[in-house]
C-alpha positions in Angstrom: -46.2 -23.7 -55.7 -43.3 -22.5 -53.5 -44.4 -20.4 -50.4 -41.7 -18.0 -48.5 -42.6 -16.0 -45.4 -41.2 -12.7 -44.9 -38.2 -12.3 -42.5 -38.6 -10.1 -39.3 -39.0 -6.5 -39.8 -35.7 -5.7 -38.4 -34.0 -7.4 -41.4 -36.1 -6.3 -44.4 -36.1 -8.6 -47.5 -35.0 -7.1 -50.9 -36.6 -9.0 -53.6 -35.9 -8.6 -57.4 -38.9 -8.6 -59.6 -39.1 -8.9 -63.3 -40.0 -5.9 -65.5 -43.8 -5.3 -65.0 -44.1 -7.3 -61.8 -45.8 -5.6 -58.9 -43.3 -4.6 -56.1 -43.9 -5.3 -52.5 -46.6 -3.4 -51.2 -46.1 -0.8 -48.2 -47.2 -1.7 -44.8 -45.9 -3.6 -41.9 -42.9 -5.7 -42.5 -43.9 -8.4 -40.6 -47.0 -9.3 -42.6 -46.6 -12.5 -44.3 -46.1 -12.4 -48.2 -46.8 -15.2 -50.6 -44.6 -15.7 -53.6 -46.2 -17.4 -56.4 -45.2 -17.9 -60.1 -47.8 -16.1 -62.3 -48.4 -16.2 -65.9 -46.2 -14.0 -67.9 -46.1 -13.1 -71.6 -43.7 -15.1 -73.7 -40.0 -14.1 -73.3 -40.6 -12.7 -69.9 -38.5 -15.4 -68.4 -41.0 -16.6 -65.9 -41.0 -13.6 -63.7 -42.4 -13.9 -60.2 -45.0 -11.3 -59.1 -45.7 -10.5 -55.3 -49.4 -10.9 -54.1 -50.8 -10.0 -50.9 -51.1 -13.0 -48.5 -54.2 -14.6 -47.3 -54.6 -12.1 -44.4 -54.9 -9.2 -46.9 -52.2 -7.2 -45.0 -50.2 -5.0 -47.3 -53.2 -4.0 -49.5 -52.4 -0.5 -51.1 -54.3 2.5 -49.8 -57.1 3.7 -52.1 -58.3 2.1 -55.3 -55.7 0.5 -57.7 -55.7 2.5 -60.9 -57.9 1.1 -63.7 -56.0 -1.1 -66.1 -53.4 -2.0 -63.3 -53.9 -5.6 -62.4 -51.7 -8.0 -60.5 -52.0 -10.5 -63.5 -50.1 -8.9 -66.4 -51.6 -11.6 -68.5 -55.2 -10.4 -67.9 -57.3 -8.6 -70.6 -57.6 -5.6 -68.3 -53.9 -5.2 -67.9 -52.4 -2.1 -69.6 -48.6 -1.6 -69.6 -47.6 1.4 -67.7 -50.8 2.0 -65.7 -49.1 0.8 -62.6 -45.7 2.6 -63.1 -46.5 5.5 -60.6 -47.8 3.1 -58.1 -44.7 0.9 -58.1 -42.3 3.8 -58.0 -44.1 5.4 -54.9 -44.1 2.0 -53.3 -40.6 1.4 -53.8 -39.3 4.5 -52.0 -40.1 3.5 -48.5 -38.2 0.1 -49.2 -35.2 1.8 -50.3 -35.1 3.9 -47.2 -35.4 1.0 -44.9 -32.6 -0.7 -46.6 -30.2 2.4 -46.2 -31.3 2.5 -42.5 -30.7 -1.1 -41.8 -27.2 -1.0 -43.5 -26.1 1.9 -41.4 -27.5 0.5 -38.1 -25.7 -2.7 -38.9 -22.3 -0.8 -39.6 -22.8 0.9 -36.3 -23.7 -2.3 -34.4 -20.6 -4.0 -36.0 -18.3 -1.1 -35.1 -19.4 -0.9 -31.4 -19.6 -4.8 -30.8 -16.8 -6.1 -32.9 -13.8 -7.4 -30.8 -11.2 -4.6 -30.5 -7.5 -5.2 -30.9 -5.6 -5.8 -27.6 -3.4 -2.8 -26.7 0.2 -3.0 -27.4 2.2 -3.2 -24.2 5.4 -1.0 -24.2 7.9 -0.4 -21.5 10.0 2.8 -21.4 12.9 3.9 -19.0 12.2 6.6 -16.5 13.5 10.0 -17.5 13.7 9.3 -21.3 11.8 10.3 -24.4 9.3 8.3 -26.3 7.4 8.5 -29.4 4.2 6.7 -29.9 2.9 6.1 -33.4 -0.8 6.0 -34.2 -0.7 2.5 -35.6 -0.4 2.2 -39.2 -1.8 5.8 -39.7 0.0 8.1 -42.0 2.2 10.8 -40.5 -0.3 13.5 -41.6 -3.4 11.6 -40.6 -6.0 13.8 -38.7 -6.1 12.0 -35.2 -6.7 12.7 -31.5 -4.9 11.0 -28.5 -6.3 10.1 -25.2 -4.8 8.6 -22.0 -6.9 6.9 -19.6 -9.9 8.6 -21.2 -8.6 12.1 -21.1 -7.8 14.2 -24.2 -4.2 15.1 -24.7 -3.0 18.6 -25.7 -2.4 19.0 -29.5 1.0 20.5 -28.7 2.2 17.1 -27.7 1.7 15.7 -31.3 4.2 15.5 -34.3 1.7 14.8 -37.1 -0.1 11.7 -36.0 2.6 10.5 -33.5 2.5 11.5 -29.8 5.7 12.6 -28.3 6.3 12.2 -24.4 9.5 13.8 -23.2 11.4 13.1 -19.7 9.1 10.2 -18.7 7.9 10.3 -15.2 6.0 7.5 -13.4 2.9 9.4 -13.8 3.1 8.8 -17.7 2.2 5.3 -17.3 -1.3 4.4 -18.7 -3.4 3.4 -21.4 -2.9 5.8 -24.5 -5.4 5.6 -27.5 -5.5 7.1 -31.1 -8.7 8.0 -32.6 -9.7 9.4 -36.1 -10.4 13.0 -35.5 -13.7 13.0 -37.6 -15.3 9.6 -36.9 -13.7 8.9 -33.7 -12.7 5.5 -35.0 -10.2 3.8 -32.8 -6.9 3.4 -34.8 -4.3 2.2 -32.1 -3.9 1.7 -28.4 -0.6 1.4 -26.2 -0.3 0.3 -22.7 2.8 2.3 -21.5 4.7 1.4 -18.4 7.5 3.5 -17.2 10.2 2.0 -14.9 13.9 1.2 -14.5 16.2 -1.8 -15.1 17.1 -3.9 -12.0 20.3 -3.1 -9.9 22.4 -6.0 -8.6 20.3 -8.0 -6.1 21.2 -8.4 -2.5 21.4 -12.1 -1.7 21.9 -13.7 1.8 21.7 -17.3 3.0 21.0 -18.7 6.5 20.6 -21.9 8.4 18.1 -21.5 11.3 17.1 -25.2 11.4 20.5 -26.7 11.4 21.2 -29.4 10.5 18.1 -30.0 8.5 18.9 -27.3 5.8 19.1 -23.6 5.0 17.3 -20.9 3.1 18.3 -18.1 0.8 16.5 -14.7 0.5 17.0 -11.6 -1.8 15.8 -8.3 -2.6 16.5 -5.3 -4.8 18.3 -2.3 -3.4 16.0 0.0 -5.4 12.5 -0.4 -6.9 12.1 -0.8 -10.6 8.3 0.1 -10.8 7.7 -2.8 -13.4 7.6 -6.6 -12.9 10.8 -8.5 -12.3 11.6 -12.2 -12.8 14.2 -13.9 -10.3 16.2 -17.0 -11.1 18.1 -19.0 -8.2 20.7 -21.6 -8.9 22.5 -23.5 -6.1 25.5 -25.6 -6.5 27.3 -27.8 -3.9 30.6 -28.4 -5.6 29.5 -29.3 -9.1 26.1 -30.8 -8.0 23.0 -28.8 -8.8 20.8 -28.6 -5.7 16.9 -27.9 -5.6 15.7 -24.7 -4.1 12.0 -24.8 -3.1 10.0 -21.7 -3.2 8.6 -20.7 0.1 4.8 -20.7 0.3 4.5 -17.4 2.0 7.5 -15.3 1.0 8.2 -14.9 -2.7 11.8 -13.8 -2.4 12.9 -16.9 -0.3 13.7 -20.5 -1.3 14.7 -23.5 0.9 17.4 -26.0 0.3 18.0 -29.3 2.2 21.3 -30.5 3.4 22.5 -33.6 1.6 25.8 -34.2 3.5 26.4 -32.9 7.0 29.7 -31.6 8.1 30.7 -31.2 4.4 33.9 -29.3 3.4 32.7 -28.7 0.0 31.5 -25.1 -0.4 28.2 -23.9 -1.5 27.6 -21.4 -4.5 24.3 -19.7 -4.9 23.6 -17.3 -7.8 20.6 -15.3 -8.5 19.7 -13.3 -11.8 16.9 -10.6 -12.0 15.5 -9.2 -15.2 12.7 -7.2 -16.5 11.6 -5.6 -19.9 14.4 -2.9 -19.5 17.3 -5.0 -18.3 19.0 -7.7 -16.2 21.5 -8.1 -13.5 23.2 -10.9 -11.5 25.1 -11.8 -8.1 26.5 -14.8 -6.4 28.0 -15.8 -3.0 30.1 -18.7 -1.8 30.2 -20.1 1.6 30.8 -22.9 3.9 28.2 -25.0 5.8 28.9 -23.9 9.3 29.4 -20.2 8.7 25.7 -19.5 7.8 24.3 -21.2 11.1 22.3 -18.6 13.0 19.3 -19.5 15.2 16.2 -17.8 15.7 16.0 -15.5 18.8 14.9 -17.2 22.1 11.1 -17.0 22.8 8.8 -16.1 25.6 11.4 -14.1 27.6 9.7 -13.1 31.0 11.2 -11.3 33.9 9.7 -11.2 37.5 10.9 -9.5 40.6 12.1 -11.6 43.5 10.1 -11.3 46.8 11.9 -9.5 49.6 14.8 -8.9 47.3 14.9 -5.3 46.2 18.0 -5.9 43.8 17.1 -9.2 42.1 15.2 -10.0 38.8 14.3 -13.6 37.7 14.6 -14.1 34.0 13.4 -17.2 32.1 13.1 -18.0 28.4 12.6 -20.7 25.7 14.8 -22.2 23.1 13.5 -21.1 19.6 10.8 -23.5 18.3 12.6 -23.7 14.8 15.6 -25.2 16.3 15.1 -28.8 15.5 17.3 -30.8 17.9 18.6 -28.7 21.0 19.7 -31.9 22.6 22.2 -32.9 19.9 22.9 -29.4 18.9 22.7 -27.4 22.3 22.6 -23.7 22.3 24.1 -21.1 24.6 22.6 -17.7 25.6 23.7 -14.1 26.0 21.7 -11.9 28.0 21.7 -8.1 28.4 19.8 -5.8 30.7 19.8 -2.1 31.9 17.5 0.3 33.6 15.4 2.5 31.5 17.0 5.5 33.0 20.5 4.4 31.7 21.7 3.7 28.1 24.6 1.4 29.0 23.9 -2.4 28.8 25.1 -5.1 31.2 25.9 -8.6 29.7 26.0 -12.1 30.9 26.8 -15.1 28.8 25.3 -18.5 29.9 26.7 -21.8 28.5 23.4 -23.7 29.3 20.1 -23.3 30.8 17.1 -21.1 30.1 17.0 -19.0 33.4 19.0 -16.4 35.1 18.9 -14.1 38.2 19.9 -10.8 38.0 21.6 -9.7 41.4 22.7 -6.0 41.0 19.6 -4.2 39.9 18.8 -1.0 41.2 15.9 -1.1 43.6 12.8 0.4 42.3 14.0 1.0 38.8 12.4 -0.6 35.7 14.5 -2.8 33.7 14.5 -3.8 30.1 15.9 -7.5 29.4 16.7 -9.3 25.9 18.4 -12.7 25.2 20.2 -14.0 22.2 21.1 -17.6 21.3 23.9 -19.4 19.3 25.1 -22.8 18.5 27.6 -24.0 21.1 30.3 -24.5 18.5 29.5 -23.1 15.1 27.6 -20.1 13.5 26.8 -16.6 14.8 24.6 -15.1 17.3 20.9 -14.7 16.7 19.1 -11.4 16.8 18.0 -10.1 20.0 14.6 -11.4 21.4 11.6 -9.3 22.1 12.2 -7.1 25.1 10.9 -8.1 28.7 10.3 -5.3 31.3 10.3 -5.8 35.1 10.9 -3.7 38.3 12.6 -5.2 41.4 10.7 -5.7 44.5 10.1 -2.8 46.8 8.6 -2.8 50.3 5.3 -1.1 50.8 5.4 2.0 52.9 3.8 1.7 56.4 1.4 4.4 57.4 1.8 5.3 61.1 -1.0 6.9 63.1 -0.2 8.8 66.4 -2.3 11.0 68.8 -2.0 14.8 67.8 0.0 16.6 70.4 -0.5 20.4 71.2 2.2 22.6 70.1 4.6 23.4 72.8 5.0 27.1 73.5 8.4 28.4 75.0 8.4 31.7 76.9 11.3 33.5 78.2 11.0 35.3 81.5 12.8 38.5 82.6 13.4 39.3 86.2 11.4 42.3 87.5 14.5 43.2 89.8 16.7 44.3 87.1 18.8 47.1 88.2 17.6 50.4 87.2 19.9 52.9 85.5 22.3 54.5 88.1 23.4 58.1 88.2 26.6 59.1 89.6 26.8 62.5 91.5 30.2 64.1 91.8 31.8 65.5 95.0 31.5 69.2 95.2 34.9 69.2 96.4 36.3 67.6 93.2 34.4 70.1 91.1 35.7 73.1 93.3 39.1 72.2 92.8 38.7 72.9 89.2 38.0 76.6 89.9 34.5 76.2 88.3 31.0 76.5 89.8 29.6 73.6 91.7 26.9 71.9 89.4 25.5 68.3 89.4 26.8 66.0 86.6 25.1 62.8 85.1 27.0 60.1 83.5 25.8 58.3 80.3 23.9 55.0 80.8 24.8 52.0 78.8 22.2 51.2 75.8 22.0 47.6 77.2 20.8 48.6 80.6 18.1 50.8 78.9 16.7 48.1 76.9 16.6 45.7 80.0 14.8 48.3 82.0 12.2 48.6 79.2 11.8 45.0 79.1 11.1 44.5 82.8 8.9 47.4 82.6 6.7 45.8 79.9 6.6 42.5 81.8 5.3 44.0 85.1 2.6 45.8 83.1 1.5 42.3 81.5 1.4 40.8 85.0 
């Protein structure tokens, strides 16, 4: 006898029974059922009948109709007596089978691996048409970008039309079946520009060890770019080692010093929308340019109101200042003026400014250059200083009473005089004899008034 246990209730087992066999009884699906061959009439083909397991779980409700027996070979068995019971019991099993199939379909749709989105690059300002995968033109679809529904007026059939592309059009576009929301197609759109001619420059700040080349684009492309650098010394290919910190720089070591053979550096840039190239040719000595001097410091000189002492250090990247000495260029000015004063120094790392304005703040910078070849470095970080000034002395003296100046006027000032005419002089004129007063000058009147006032005060 062969015994099989029922599978878990989440996956119901569908068993085929021979005609006349008792179908699986209704009840919990987790109950164990025993399958055993039973006696069958001749010609039945050895049909297998289901019987309740030892636990008795799955026994039909109520009494079994009379004449309906599990063993069709028994004497009490009457064909057709169990037909109604078998039909009633088979309905729940059919429903379970349909629900299980639907659940399996939904689970498969949600958890099956989706197709990776198609990556597409388009040029800024152009028009683009996005098809909905393999869907027909008249298919009923809905488009979304980054999870947001798009307006239907952007569709031409099942195709999405985007006009005058802007940077904001970049995103993940998805096409769904309108009724079932089944995902049909995805496009990851990137909007950008082809690269312009790159800007390339080379410089030796570590002479005589080597030089480096750097590059950049004059305008952004908004999409990833790939650069490829080629360095030739004559016909010999040289290795350009990538800078670990700066992605747009590489380093080349000198193989032969004081070579008269020119170097040629080429760079090409490409992206999904186009490519461009540029190249430069140069002699070894023309690209020598040190880094700016370091630690520039300016200090006032005590008791010297027009002097400033300036010191600095050779750039740390210059590998051999003894074999390849540097000369320096110093510039300074007071903050109140825009015009610089310059001093070129053939050696040394110090200088004293002797013509500074007393009490005025100064700004000082220094540049460096190889004694024989190359060009001047950029200016150093600015240093600030103010020449020495004598502290003002505060003098303390006793307070003096204010002096009072008074002017005295003599009390003997002559009073105003009156002249009396001679009667004889008046009679000579034939008129009556009367006294006559002469006018007094105004100054005499004022003097008399002042003297009178002074006498009153005394």
